[in-house]
Every structure is written in C-alpha cells, then in structure tokens.
N, C-alpha and C positions, 0 to 999 in steps of 0.2 A: 317767493319761496326758499325756504332750509334749506340748506346745502346740505341733506346726513349723508353722513358715512355709510357705506354697506352694512356695513357693521351693525348698524341703530335702525336701519330697515329693517336687515335680520330679526329684529331683535324683538322690532314692534309688532310685523307682521305674524313673527312663531314665537311668540315671549315665552320663555320657560318658568316654571314654576310656581302657575297663575294658581292661586287657589288659600287655604284656612290649612294650616300644621296640624292634625290630631293633636290634643295638650299638648301646648306649644311649651316652654321653658323659657321662653324673652317673646314679650310682645309687645313689638312696634309700632306707633301711628304720630305723626305731624301734618300736617295741611290741615284742606277743610273744603266743602264743594264749594262755599263762596266764595274761596280764593280760586275755587279754578284748579286746582291739583289737587292730589288730597292721595296717602301712598299707606296703606298698614302692613308688616309685613311679621310674621311668624316664625319661628326657629327653636331646633326639638336638639339635642346634643344625646351624643353615645353613650355606651359603655362608659370611653377610656375621656371625654369633655370636650370630643368634635363637636363642630355641627356638622350633622348630618344630612339633616332635611333643612331647606329653606324655601317659607315660597311669600309669593305677596299680590294684594288688590289693591291696584290702583284707577284715578280716575286724574285722568291728566293728557296732556298731547303725547305726540311719538316716540320726542327723548327723554319724558317723563316712566313711558309704557315701558321702555329698553334701558333706560338707564336702574330701572327693578328687576327686570330680568335677566342682567348680567351681574347686578350685586347677587343674584340668592346661586350664580352662576360662581361669582368668588368666593365665596363665604364658607362654600361647603366642603370640611375635608383642616378648616382652620379650627383653635383653639378660640375662644374668646381675645384672650392674651393678643391675638394675631388677626385677628378679625377687628379688632379698633383700633387697630393701626388704620385701615385704610381709609382715603380720604376721599372727597371727592376728585383729585385732579385723579387717585387711579380709578376710580367709574368711568370718569369720562377717556381719561384714555386706554378704558378694556371696548371700549365704542369705537376707539379709532378716532378718538373726538369728536367736540361738540361747538356748536354754532354759539359766537360768545351769550348772544342773547336769549339762549338757552343752557348754557353752564348753571342754573336754579336749581336740574332738577338733577344733577347730578350731586347737589348742594343737598337736594331733598332725601338723597337716598344715603347720604353720609348721618345723617339728621335719625332719622330712621334707625338709621341701624346702629346708633349711639342709644334711641329710648328702647330697644328691646333690647339693649345687655343690658343697660340699667334697671331695666324691666327683671332682668333675669338673676341680678343681683340685689335686688328687692330697696333700691335707693331710685329717687330721682336723677333724670339726666340731667349733671350740671352744676355746681355746690352752691353758686350763690343765683341770688333773687335775682331775676328778669324783671325787665321793665320795657313794655310792651313801644317801640317804636314810631311802629306801619302797624295804624289798625286796619287801613284796607285789605290786608296780606297777612296780618295779625305775626306779624315778624318781631321779636326780641330786641332787643342791645343786643347781649351774649351772640344769638347766634349772626347777627353784624359785624364784633369784634373776631369775632370765628374766621368768618369767609373771608374779611379783609387781610386778619394774620395768617391764615393758611394759600392764603393764593394771589398776596400782598397787594392788593387793590390799591387804590388810587385814588376815584372819582366814583361823584355818588351815580351816575350814568353806568358803571363795571358794578358795585353795590346793588344796585334794578338787575342785571343779564343773570349774578350768583345770588341773590334771595328775594326777589322781586318787591323788594324793597321798596319803599319812594317808586314805585311805576302806577298808585293810582290820582291820591288828588294834589300829591304832591307836596303837602302838607309840613312831612317828617324830613323835608329834603335838609334842613337846618340841622335838628339832632343828626344825621346822619353825615356830614359835615361836619361834625363834631369827636360823630366817633373815629374820623377818618383821619382830621387832628389830631386826636389825644394817641393812637396807634402810631402814627408817623413817629411824631414825639418822642411814643416807647423804641422804636426803635430804636431813634438813634443813640440814646440812651442806654440801651444793649449795644453796639454797633461800639462806637465812642470807646471803652476799654477795647477792646481790640482791636484799636486801630493806635493808639496809643502804645501797645508791645508791639505793632510792626517795626512805627516812629520807630522806638528802642533800638528792635532790632537792625534794624539799618543803620542807626548811628552806633551801634557797637562795629557793625560789617561793616562803617566805613572807616574806624577809627584801627580795626582789625589792615584793613587793604594801607591805611599809609601807616603803617609801620611798619607790613613788610618790605613796602618800597623803601623805606628809607634803611632795614636790614640791607636790602639787595647793592644801593646807590653803595653800602659802606664796602661791601665788598668788593 
C-alpha cells in the first residue's frame, strides 16, 4: 500500500479540471493505454497570453490523476514562459510529495505540459531526434536523460521509478546504465571548472592571510 499524502488523496477523489478545453491553443499527449498510464492536456490562453483554462484526461493510477489535476491548477494564470519552467519536482512538491516508486507520474505531468507548449508554438517537443530505449513502456533516451539530469538520478532503479523505463522485461537496463554513466561524466565536466576556480580563490586567500600575518609580526 502506497503512503499517499492528504493532498494526493484529495486530488484523486476530487480531481480538478477534468475534460477537454474547447478550441485549445495547446494540446499534449503522453503515455499509452498499453503502458498503463496515458495523459492528455489541453489549455487555452486569454487576451494577455496567459493560460486561462487547462483540462486533462487521464488513464492511470491515483498519483497520475492527482499529478495531472494539480498541474492544471498550477498553470492557470501563468504565461507560457512561466509554465514551461514547471518541473516534475514542482508537481510532486505541490502534492506534498510522492512515493519514490510513483515519481514517474510527476514526470508524466512535466512531459505532457512540454508537449502542449510545443504544440502551441507549432513545433515538436525536443530539439533532437529521439531513440527508443524502453520498448515495454515507450520511453526514449531524451526522456531518460532529462529525468536523470533534473532529478540527479544515479541508478537504474531510480530511472524506473521516475520514468518506468526498465520496469518490464529488463532488456534495456544496459542502455539505461550507459545514459547514467554519460550524464555522470558530463556533470563532472561541468563541475570541474567551478572547483578549479574555488581552489584558486582559496590559494589567493591563503596567500593574503599569510601576508597579513607577516605584516602584523613586523609591527
């Protein structure tokens, strides 16, 4: 039995904004019935280009419905630029947290919002060609990379919890590990220059401290 927060239960039993927006400006759809989770999001803008209405349709578990429900509340009143900054962590936080094994539901919410915004802008979500990594749950390399980067995932098990990738036959575990290793290497590259700068500053500070001590002793 999952340990759901009161907020998750509330949004599951009384989901907000269920349905379809009439003449939507943005449409997003992710997942599939075959995978067990499917989510559709539609939204409409007002004259000031802010989201005035957002609705969802979902086939999934309690946390998937709750995540979609709270997402529709979060985006109303925002500009497109503000809405696209919403992450899966923001969605989970708005629900008071989600069990680790159900974090993929918040990721699903982030993905459907991204696709709906891409639809509004008239271009497909994602700038690069995507490769299918997990055939069982139709999860691409880009989706895994994004989840790993944004949530600092370090194991295949965590990737499964956040994306469902690897939760079926397990044949993709090796490819998921390759993505984890690559992302870890890229993270080290980005952190190393910062560490060098910090080390340099510490050396300068140490030299200044020693110089001040020498001046004090001379006096």
